[in-house]
C-alpha positions in Angstrom: -43.0 102.3 -7.9 -41.3 99.2 -9.0 -39.5 99.9 -12.3 -36.5 98.9 -14.3 -34.1 100.7 -12.0 -35.6 99.0 -8.9 -35.1 95.6 -10.7 -31.4 96.5 -11.4 -30.8 97.7 -7.9 -32.2 94.5 -6.3 -30.2 92.2 -8.6 -27.0 94.2 -8.1 -27.4 94.1 -4.3 -28.3 90.5 -4.3 -25.1 89.6 -6.3 -22.9 91.6 -3.9 -24.4 89.8 -0.9 -24.1 86.4 -2.5 -20.5 86.9 -3.6 -19.3 88.0 -0.2 -21.3 85.3 1.7 -19.9 82.4 -0.2 -16.3 83.5 0.4 -14.6 82.1 3.4 -12.3 85.2 3.9 -14.4 88.2 4.5 -13.4 91.9 4.2 -14.4 94.5 6.8 -18.2 95.2 6.9 -17.4 98.9 5.9 -16.0 97.7 2.6 -19.0 95.5 2.0 -21.3 98.5 2.6 -19.2 100.6 0.1 -19.6 97.9 -2.5 -23.3 97.7 -1.9 -23.8 101.4 -2.2 -21.7 101.7 -5.3 -23.5 98.7 -6.9 -26.7 100.8 -6.7 -25.3 104.3 -7.5 -23.3 103.3 -10.6 -26.3 101.7 -12.4 -28.5 104.6 -11.3 -26.1 107.1 -12.9 -26.0 105.0 -16.1 -29.8 104.8 -16.2 -30.0 108.6 -15.8 -27.6 109.1 -18.7 -29.6 106.8 -21.0 -32.9 108.3 -20.0 -31.5 111.8 -20.6 -30.2 110.9 -24.0 -33.6 109.4 -24.9 -35.5 112.6 -24.1 -32.8 115.1 -25.2 -34.1 117.2 -28.1 -33.1 120.4 -30.0 -35.4 123.3 -30.8 -34.7 126.4 -32.9 -34.8 129.8 -31.2 -35.2 132.8 -33.4 -34.2 136.5 -33.2 -31.7 138.9 -34.5 -28.1 140.1 -34.0 -27.8 142.7 -31.3 -24.1 143.3 -31.3 -20.7 142.0 -32.1 -17.6 142.6 -30.0 -13.9 141.7 -29.7 -13.3 140.6 -26.1 -10.1 139.9 -24.1 -10.5 136.7 -22.1 -8.4 134.4 -19.9 -5.8 132.6 -21.9 -6.8 129.0 -22.7 -3.3 127.7 -23.6 -0.9 126.6 -20.9 1.5 124.0 -19.7 1.1 122.6 -16.2 4.3 121.8 -14.2 4.1 119.8 -11.0 6.8 119.4 -8.3 6.8 117.3 -5.1 8.3 118.6 -1.9 8.1 116.6 1.4 5.5 114.3 -0.3 3.4 117.3 -1.1 2.6 117.9 -4.8 2.3 121.4 -6.1 1.2 122.3 -9.6 1.6 125.6 -11.5 0.2 126.7 -14.8 2.4 128.6 -17.3 0.2 130.4 -19.8 1.3 130.9 -23.4 -0.2 134.4 -23.6 -1.4 137.1 -21.3 -4.9 136.9 -22.8 -6.9 135.4 -25.7 -9.4 137.1 -27.9 -13.0 136.0 -28.4 -14.9 137.2 -31.4 -18.4 137.3 -29.9 -21.8 137.8 -31.6 -24.7 138.5 -29.3 -28.2 137.8 -30.5 -31.7 138.0 -28.9 -31.7 134.1 -29.2 -28.3 133.5 -27.6 -24.6 134.1 -28.0 -22.2 132.6 -30.6 -18.5 132.7 -30.9 -16.8 133.0 -34.3 -13.9 130.5 -34.5 -10.4 132.0 -34.2 -8.1 131.9 -37.2 -4.9 131.9 -35.0 -4.3 130.4 -31.6 -4.6 133.6 -29.5 -7.3 135.1 -31.7 -5.5 138.3 -32.6 -6.5 138.2 -36.3 -10.0 139.3 -37.0 -11.9 136.4 -38.7 -13.5 137.2 -42.0 -16.8 135.7 -40.8 -16.8 138.2 -37.9 -16.5 141.1 -40.4 -19.5 139.7 -42.3 -21.8 139.9 -39.2 -24.5 142.5 -39.8 -26.3 144.1 -36.8 -30.1 143.4 -36.9 -29.8 140.5 -39.3 -31.9 137.4 -38.5 -30.3 134.9 -36.2 -31.3 131.4 -35.2 -29.8 129.3 -32.4 -30.1 125.6 -31.5 -31.3 125.1 -28.0 -31.2 121.7 -26.1 -34.2 120.8 -24.0 -36.0 117.8 -22.6 -38.8 116.4 -24.7 -40.7 114.2 -22.3 -42.9 112.9 -25.1 -40.0 111.0 -26.5 -39.8 108.9 -23.3 -43.2 107.3 -23.8 -43.4 105.1 -26.9 -47.1 104.5 -26.1 -48.1 108.1 -26.0 -51.0 109.3 -28.1 -48.6 111.8 -29.6 -46.0 109.3 -30.7 -46.0 109.2 -34.5 -45.8 106.3 -36.8 -46.7 106.1 -40.5 -46.7 103.1 -42.8 -46.0 105.7 -45.6 -42.4 106.4 -44.4 -40.9 103.9 -46.9 -43.1 105.1 -49.7 -42.0 108.8 -49.4 -38.6 108.3 -47.9 -36.6 109.9 -50.8 -38.9 112.9 -50.8 -38.8 113.6 -47.1 -36.5 116.5 -46.1 -34.4 116.3 -43.0 -35.4 118.6 -40.1 -33.7 122.0 -40.6 -30.4 122.7 -38.8 -28.6 125.9 -38.0 -25.5 126.4 -40.2 -22.8 129.1 -40.5 -23.2 129.9 -36.7 -26.8 131.3 -36.8 -28.4 130.9 -40.2 -31.1 128.5 -41.3 -33.1 127.3 -44.3 -36.6 126.9 -43.0 -38.5 126.5 -46.3 -37.8 123.0 -47.7 -38.7 121.5 -51.0 -37.9 118.4 -53.1 -38.6 119.8 -56.6 -36.4 122.4 -58.2 -39.4 124.4 -59.5 -39.9 125.6 -56.0 -36.4 126.9 -55.5 -37.0 130.5 -56.3 -40.1 131.0 -54.1 -38.5 128.9 -51.4 -35.5 131.3 -51.2 -37.9 134.3 -51.2 -40.1 132.8 -48.4 -37.0 131.8 -46.4 -35.8 135.3 -46.3 -39.2 136.6 -45.5 -39.8 134.1 -42.7 -36.4 134.7 -41.1 -37.0 138.4 -41.1 -40.5 137.9 -39.6 -39.1 135.7 -36.8 -36.7 138.4 -35.7 -39.5 139.7 -33.6 -42.3 137.1 -33.9 -39.9 134.3 -32.7 -39.5 135.9 -29.3 -42.9 137.4 -29.0 -44.8 134.1 -29.6 -41.9 131.7 -28.7 -42.4 130.1 -32.1 -40.4 128.5 -34.9 -41.9 128.3 -38.4 -41.0 125.7 -41.0 -42.5 125.4 -44.5 -42.4 122.4 -46.8 -43.5 122.6 -50.5 -44.2 119.4 -52.3 -46.0 117.8 -55.3 -46.6 114.6 -53.4 -50.1 113.4 -52.3 -51.6 114.2 -48.8 -50.2 111.1 -47.3 -46.8 112.8 -47.5 -47.7 114.9 -44.5 -48.1 111.9 -42.2 -44.8 110.4 -43.3 -43.1 113.7 -42.6 -44.8 114.0 -39.3 -43.5 110.5 -38.3 -39.9 111.3 -39.5 -39.8 114.5 -37.5 -41.5 112.9 -34.5 -44.2 115.5 -34.5 -41.8 118.4 -34.5 -40.3 120.4 -31.6 -42.2 122.1 -28.8 -42.1 125.5 -30.4 -42.7 124.5 -34.0 -45.5 125.4 -36.4 -45.0 123.2 -39.5 -46.8 124.2 -42.7 -47.0 121.7 -45.6 -48.3 122.8 -49.0 -49.3 120.3 -51.6 -48.8 122.1 -54.9 -50.3 121.4 -58.3 -50.0 123.9 -61.2 -48.7 126.6 -58.8 -51.8 126.4 -56.6 -52.4 124.7 -53.2 -54.2 121.4 -53.9 -54.0 120.3 -50.3 -52.7 121.7 -47.0 -51.8 120.3 -43.6 -50.1 121.9 -40.6 -49.1 120.8 -37.1 -47.5 122.0 -33.9 -46.5 120.4 -30.6 -48.9 117.6 -29.4 -50.7 117.5 -32.8 -51.7 121.1 -32.5 -53.1 120.9 -28.9 -54.3 124.4 -27.8 -53.9 125.5 -31.5 -56.7 123.6 -33.3 -58.5 126.8 -34.3 -55.3 128.2 -35.7 -54.7 125.2 -37.8 -58.2 125.2 -39.1 -57.8 128.9 -40.2 -54.5 128.1 -41.8 -56.1 125.3 -43.9 -59.2 127.4 -44.9 -57.1 130.3 -46.1 -54.6 128.1 -47.9 -56.6 125.7 -50.0 -56.9 126.5 -53.7 -54.8 129.6 -53.3 -52.0 130.6 -55.7 -48.4 130.0 -54.5 -47.3 133.5 -53.8 -46.2 135.9 -51.0 -49.8 136.8 -50.2 -50.4 133.2 -49.2 -47.5 133.3 -46.7 -48.6 136.7 -45.4 -52.0 135.3 -44.4 -50.4 132.3 -42.6 -48.0 134.6 -40.7 -50.9 136.9 -39.6 -52.9 133.9 -38.3 -50.0 132.5 -36.4 -49.2 135.9 -34.9 -52.8 136.3 -33.7 -53.6 132.7 -32.6 -50.5 130.6 -31.7 -50.1 129.5 -28.1 -47.0 127.6 -27.1 -47.7 124.6 -24.8 -45.4 124.2 -21.8 -43.3 121.1 -21.9 -43.3 121.0 -18.1 -47.0 119.9 -18.3 -45.8 116.6 -19.8 -43.0 115.8 -17.3 -44.9 112.8 -16.0 -44.3 111.1 -19.4 -40.7 110.5 -18.5 -41.8 107.8 -16.0 -43.0 105.7 -18.9 -39.5 105.4 -20.3 -38.4 101.8 -20.9 -34.7 101.0 -21.4 -33.7 98.5 -24.1 -32.6 95.2 -22.7 -29.0 95.6 -23.7 -28.7 98.8 -21.6 -30.3 97.0 -18.7 -27.7 94.3 -19.0 -24.9 96.7 -19.2 -26.2 98.7 -16.2 -26.3 95.4 -14.3 -22.7 94.5 -15.2 -21.5 98.0 -14.2 -23.1 97.5 -10.8 -20.8 94.6 -10.2 -17.5 96.5 -10.8 -17.1 97.6 -7.2 -17.5 94.0 -6.0 -15.0 92.7 -8.4 -12.5 95.4 -7.5 -13.0 94.8 -3.8 -12.6 91.0 -4.2 -9.3 91.5 -6.1 -8.1 94.0 -3.5 -8.6 91.6 -0.7 -7.3 88.6 -2.7 -10.7 86.9 -2.4 -10.4 85.9 -6.0 -7.6 83.4 -6.3 -6.0 83.4 -9.7 -4.3 79.9 -10.1 -0.7 79.9 -11.2 1.7 77.1 -12.0 5.0 76.6 -10.1 8.0 74.9 -11.6 10.8 73.2 -9.8 14.3 73.8 -11.0 
């Protein structure tokens, strides 16, 4: 398939050939071949890096703390001394300590390391002492979101309401303090108390449910009109592959409107989202409302496999400035070779004394 990379490769090779053909003094054919190969490989690597960054995404994995342990590990601090004997260089590392200490916290979602408070790690960090076995733990996990590669996908989100609701739209939740997260978001202070209550409840629920269903739950409480949901969906680009996002429009402490979504606009989970809506509308804002939602998600949620959408990455289109830079990088081997063989003559002035 002829794509952007094919175009870059052809142009890079053509420039290499033209440059060497028009020069009277020619380097060995082997060197020309090296230039030709590098002129293709270097842009290819650059294209891969840009493509990977475009589809790189972060999801939240949920579980609980299994254990915490003080571990002796290989020292990370050393000085390297190199000596040369008979034109042979030998290097040796001199370590500052016999070992270092890692303060390790193992959770069902992954492993985290508490920062040392001294270089070797001999002093126990206060944060390590605060770790409680079986407390909720959330970890950020990097993955490839192929949907992000295709701007024309049916599941790419755009909303003309983004500007209208911009100051009310919360940022997507992030893990803080190693493994903690606030997953119940709000813009109005009147929701602060129940948001804290629901956040604790959801985090404890996801200790088991997170792994069982491979799901991450996020709740947003708002007093804005229903169009707010579409603006949020656009800002969060539809959410992550394991998300179920619940948005409650509240008026007088009751649910005036409700919308929810999951990966690919709820694909494979349409019945679940319908049940969530029916059981939420006109209900009072209390723990019973959240309990119903959790039960429905536990019974009905199905996580869609991202691997099913891998074909989407072929639709990725690099911005023109990255194409130009990739093309320029492809010419570096030729320039270096020309300079090495003095095929580029840099004019200099000579002066008679």
